[in-house]
C-alpha positions in Angstrom: 2.5 21.5 21.0 5.8 19.6 21.5 6.6 16.3 20.0 6.1 14.2 23.1 2.6 15.6 23.7 1.7 15.3 20.0 2.9 11.7 19.9 0.9 10.9 23.0 -2.3 12.5 21.6 -2.0 10.8 18.2 -1.3 7.4 19.8 -4.3 7.7 22.1 -6.5 8.7 19.1 -5.2 5.8 17.0 -5.9 3.3 19.8 -9.5 4.5 20.0 -10.2 3.8 16.3 -12.3 0.6 16.0 -10.4 -2.2 14.4 -12.8 -2.5 11.5 -12.4 1.2 10.7 -8.6 0.9 10.8 -8.8 -2.1 8.5 -11.1 -0.3 6.0 -8.8 2.8 6.1 -5.8 0.6 5.4 -7.5 -1.0 2.4 -8.3 2.5 1.0 -4.7 3.6 1.5 -3.4 0.5 -0.2 -5.7 0.9 -3.2 -4.9 4.6 -3.5 -1.2 3.8 -3.6 -1.5 0.9 -6.0 -3.5 3.2 -8.4 -0.4 5.5 -8.8 1.7 4.9 -11.9 4.9 5.8 -9.9 4.0 3.0 -7.5 3.1 0.5 -10.2 6.4 1.2 -12.0 8.7 0.9 -8.9 10.7 -2.2 -9.2 12.4 -1.9 -5.8 10.3 -0.6 -2.9 11.4 0.0 0.7 8.4 -0.4 3.0 7.8 -1.5 6.6 5.8 -4.1 8.4 3.1 -2.2 10.4 2.4 -2.9 14.1 -0.4 -1.9 16.4 -2.7 0.9 15.3 -0.5 2.0 12.4 -2.2 2.0 9.0 -1.7 -1.7 8.0 0.9 -2.4 5.4 0.7 -6.2 5.4 -1.7 -6.3 2.4 0.3 -3.6 0.6 3.6 -5.4 1.0 2.0 -8.6 -0.3 0.3 -6.8 -3.2 3.6 -5.1 -4.3 5.4 -8.4 -4.0 2.7 -10.3 -6.0 2.8 -7.6 -8.7 6.6 -8.2 -9.2 8.2 -5.6 -7.1 11.2 -6.5 -4.9 10.2 -5.3 -1.4 12.8 -4.4 1.2 11.7 -4.4 4.8 13.6 -2.8 7.7 15.6 -4.7 10.3 16.2 -2.6 13.4 19.9 -2.6 14.4 21.2 -2.2 17.9 22.1 1.4 17.2 18.5 2.0 16.0 19.6 2.5 12.4 17.8 0.4 9.8 19.3 -2.5 7.9 17.2 -3.9 5.0 16.3 -7.4 3.8 14.1 -8.7 1.0 10.5 -9.8 1.7 9.8 -13.1 -0.2 6.3 -13.9 1.0 4.5 -14.1 4.3 6.4 -17.2 5.3 9.7 -15.5 5.2 9.2 -13.2 8.2 10.1 -13.8 11.9 9.8 -11.7 15.0 12.7 -9.3 15.4 13.5 -6.6 18.0 10.4 -5.4 19.9 8.5 -8.3 18.3 8.3 -6.5 14.9 8.2 -8.9 12.0 11.2 -8.8 9.7 12.5 -10.8 6.8 14.8 -13.8 7.5 16.7 -13.1 4.2 20.3 -11.9 4.2 20.8 -8.3 5.4 21.5 -5.9 2.6 23.0 -3.1 4.8 21.8 0.4 5.8 22.6 1.8 2.3 20.3 -0.7 0.5 17.5 2.0 0.8 19.5 4.1 -1.6 18.6 1.8 -4.5 14.8 1.9 -3.9 12.5 3.5 -6.5 9.9 4.2 -3.8 10.2 4.5 0.0 7.1 4.1 2.2 7.6 5.0 5.9 5.5 5.1 9.0 4.5 8.3 10.7 2.2 9.5 13.4 1.6 12.8 11.5 3.0 14.9 8.7 3.1 18.6 8.0 1.3 19.4 4.8 3.4 22.5 4.0 6.9 21.1 4.8 6.5 17.3 4.5 8.2 16.9 7.9 6.9 13.7 9.5 6.4 12.9 13.2 7.9 9.5 13.9 8.0 7.4 17.0 11.1 9.2 18.4 14.0 6.8 17.6 15.2 8.6 14.5 15.5 5.4 12.6 13.5 6.5 9.6 15.1 10.0 9.5 18.5 8.3 9.1 17.1 6.1 6.4 15.4 9.0 4.6 18.7 10.9 4.6 20.1 8.2 2.3 17.3 8.4 -0.2 17.8 10.4 -3.4 15.9 13.7 -3.9 13.8 12.5 -6.7 12.6 9.2 -5.1 9.0 9.3 -4.0 8.8 9.1 -0.2 5.4 8.4 1.3 4.1 8.5 4.9 1.0 6.4 5.7 -1.5 8.3 7.9 -5.0 7.9 9.3 -7.5 10.7 8.7 -6.8 13.7 10.9 -3.0 13.1 10.9 -2.0 15.5 8.1 -1.4 18.7 10.1 -0.7 22.4 9.4 2.3 22.2 11.7 4.6 19.5 13.1 7.5 20.3 15.4 10.7 19.9 13.5 14.4 19.4 14.5 17.4 19.7 12.2 17.7 15.9 11.8 14.1 15.5 10.6 13.7 14.5 7.0 10.6 15.4 5.0 8.6 13.1 2.9 7.1 14.1 -0.5 3.7 12.4 -0.1 1.1 11.4 2.5 -1.2 8.4 1.8 -4.5 8.7 3.6 -7.8 6.8 3.2 -9.0 9.7 1.0 -6.1 9.5 -1.4 -2.5 10.7 -2.0 -1.5 14.2 -1.0 1.7 15.9 -2.3 3.4 17.7 0.6 5.4 20.9 0.7 4.8 24.4 -0.8 1.1 24.2 -0.4 0.7 21.5 -3.2 -2.6 19.7 -3.2 -3.7 16.1 -3.9 -2.7 14.6 -7.2 
């Protein structure tokens, strides 16, 4: 299946998940992440502000912030690359491009993600054997992931059924190391299983 068809299929399936089930799944994902020592110890976390039927990150961002982490959220630039700004509570967000909420704090630049100890990214799906994620198609997060060090945990948030045995990949696609699902955290690549 090509990327366009796979994206359309997953978007349609996500839209059909009842809101209460999406909320419950998001809580499970948040709790599974917050239970990980490598999440608890991350002083600087790059995350995103979820929209639509994505696994919700609002509670996760707030919990990370309340536990003392500095949370960077993306600001979409005109060239579709991601700038970053610090989240300083729910009252410090304003609608940005495409209505996506973003911090009103000073922009830190596209390279700010290099300093993160943990990077959490959106995905429509991920390949369990390679870690390649299927994004929305703009390439923004692939550019951001290309700036992240090889030992930094990178995590895609997924609904059940979105961790696949194959995702179409292109040379610019950047893999992630983990998938966070309602059932827990799965390490991706080389047939590794849940931790």
